[in-house]
C-alpha positions in Angstrom: -12.3 -13.3 7.2 -11.9 -10.9 9.9 -12.3 -7.1 9.7 -8.4 -6.7 9.7 -8.3 -8.3 6.2 -11.1 -6.0 4.9 -9.3 -2.9 6.2 -6.0 -4.2 4.8 -7.6 -4.5 1.3 -9.1 -1.1 1.8 -6.0 0.5 2.8 -4.3 -1.1 -0.3 -7.1 0.2 -2.7 -6.8 3.6 -1.2 -3.0 3.7 -1.4 -3.2 2.7 -5.2 -5.9 5.5 -5.7 -3.6 8.2 -4.0 -0.5 7.1 -6.2 -2.6 7.2 -9.3 -3.9 10.7 -8.5 -0.5 12.0 -7.5 1.5 10.4 -10.5 -0.8 10.5 -13.3 -1.4 13.5 -15.7 -4.6 12.2 -17.6 -7.7 13.6 -16.1 -9.7 10.5 -16.9 -7.2 8.2 -14.9 -7.0 10.6 -12.2 -10.9 10.6 -12.0 -10.9 6.8 -12.0 -8.3 6.8 -9.0 -10.5 9.1 -7.0 -13.6 6.7 -7.6 -11.2 4.0 -6.4 -10.5 5.7 -3.3 -14.2 6.3 -2.6 -14.8 2.6 -3.1 -12.0 1.9 -0.6 -13.7 4.2 1.9 -17.0 2.4 1.3 -15.3 -0.9 2.0 -14.2 0.4 5.2 -17.5 1.7 6.2 -19.1 -1.9 5.5 -16.4 -3.8 7.4 -17.0 -1.8 10.5 -20.9 -1.8 10.2 -20.5 -5.7 10.0 -18.3 -5.8 12.9 -20.3 -3.6 15.0 -23.7 -5.1 13.8 -24.7 -1.5 12.9 -26.5 -0.6 9.7 -25.2 3.0 9.9 -22.1 2.3 7.9 -24.2 0.5 5.1 -26.6 3.5 5.1 -23.6 6.0 4.8 -22.1 3.7 2.0 -25.3 4.2 0.1 -25.1 8.0 0.5 -21.6 8.0 -0.6 -22.5 5.9 -3.8 -25.2 8.3 -4.4 -22.8 11.3 -4.4 -20.3 9.4 -6.3 -22.9 8.7 -9.1 -23.8 12.5 -9.3 -19.9 13.3 -9.3 -19.4 10.9 -12.1 -22.1 12.7 -14.3 -20.8 16.1 -13.6 -17.0 15.1 -13.7 -17.5 13.4 -17.0 -19.3 16.5 -18.5 -16.5 18.6 -17.4 -13.9 16.5 -18.8 -15.9 16.4 -22.1 -16.4 20.1 -22.1 -12.6 20.6 -21.4 -11.7 18.2 -24.2 -13.8 19.9 -26.8 -12.2 23.4 -25.7 -8.6 22.4 -25.5 -8.4 19.0 -27.4 -6.5 17.5 -24.5 -7.4 15.7 -21.3 -3.8 16.0 -19.8 -4.0 17.9 -16.4 -0.8 20.0 -17.3 -2.4 21.2 -20.6 -5.4 22.5 -19.0 -4.9 25.6 -16.7 -8.4 27.3 -16.9 -7.5 29.8 -13.9 -4.7 31.8 -15.7 -5.7 34.4 -18.1 
């Protein structure tokens, strides 16, 4: 497979993630779509690293995966906390900045 195939797959995954973030109201689904977008970017990094024969893209992918793991822990903790207080994970129902 050429790099173009990987980039096309990555663009499709990123587009699905963007559509999910924009159209969905459930915060868990929005969170999963953000993770899908991060994985699409990781695929792009790996494709270019393979094409160029450089390990920089793979190293950066591991860094992004580490940040995504920390984001997963913090993001799910926030979602659980909001659910316990508001009894909803709907993005429209949760507006914590208004008094």
